[in-house]
C-alpha positions in Angstrom: 2.9 12.3 -27.4 4.0 11.4 -23.9 3.3 9.3 -20.9 0.6 10.4 -18.6 1.3 9.8 -14.9 -1.5 9.3 -12.4 -1.3 11.5 -9.4 -0.1 9.9 -6.2 -2.8 8.7 -3.9 -2.7 9.0 -0.2 -3.4 5.9 1.8 -3.9 5.5 5.5 -3.1 2.6 7.8 -5.5 1.9 10.7 -6.4 -0.8 13.1 -9.7 0.9 13.9 -11.6 -0.8 11.1 -14.1 -3.6 11.2 -12.0 -5.6 8.7 -8.8 -5.3 10.6 -7.8 -8.8 11.8 -6.0 -9.3 15.0 -4.6 -5.7 15.1 -2.8 -6.1 11.8 -4.6 -3.1 10.3 -5.9 -2.2 6.9 -4.9 0.3 4.3 -7.6 2.8 3.3 -7.4 4.6 0.0 -7.4 8.4 -0.4 -10.7 10.1 -0.7 -12.9 7.0 -1.1 -11.9 5.3 2.1 -12.0 1.9 0.3 -9.7 -0.8 1.5 -6.6 -1.5 -0.5 -6.0 -5.2 -0.2 -3.1 -7.3 -1.3 -4.9 -8.6 -4.4 -5.8 -5.1 -5.6 -2.3 -3.8 -4.9 -0.7 -6.7 -6.7 -2.9 -6.0 -9.8 -1.7 -2.4 -9.7 1.9 -3.3 -9.4 1.7 -5.7 -12.3 -0.4 -3.4 -14.5 1.4 -0.2 -14.1 4.3 -0.5 -11.7 2.6 0.9 -8.6 4.5 1.2 -5.4 3.9 2.5 -1.8 6.3 4.9 -0.2 6.4 5.1 3.6 8.1 7.3 6.1 9.8 4.6 8.2 10.8 1.0 8.4 8.1 0.5 11.1 5.4 1.8 8.7 6.8 -0.4 5.9 6.5 -3.4 8.1 2.9 -2.6 8.9 2.1 -2.2 5.2 3.8 -5.5 4.4 1.7 -7.2 7.1 -1.6 -5.6 6.0 -1.1 -6.4 2.3 0.6 -9.8 2.8 3.1 -8.7 0.2 5.1 -11.9 0.3 2.1 -14.0 -0.8 1.1 -11.5 -3.6 4.7 -11.2 -4.8 4.8 -7.4 -4.2 7.2 -7.1 -1.3 9.7 -5.1 -3.3 7.0 -2.5 -4.1 6.8 -1.1 -0.5 9.7 1.3 0.0 10.8 3.8 2.6 11.0 7.2 1.0 14.4 8.8 0.9 13.7 12.3 2.2 17.3 13.2 2.8 
């Protein structure tokens, strides 16, 4: 018996969405294109330790702003990937 890990899911940040407020942007989930909001992300973090890896500090800042991670208590779950 072992642990079964879910496959990583690609998310996309965009300001070109009807629900993007004041240019903050929204995160769209992989194949479905559904919005990943702060409440849903917080539930995933608390349920199974989800996190988001980004390619830069700028992208991390955008993700933080889009998800309002401070309010949801998930700011430590958005990380810049170490590709080096």
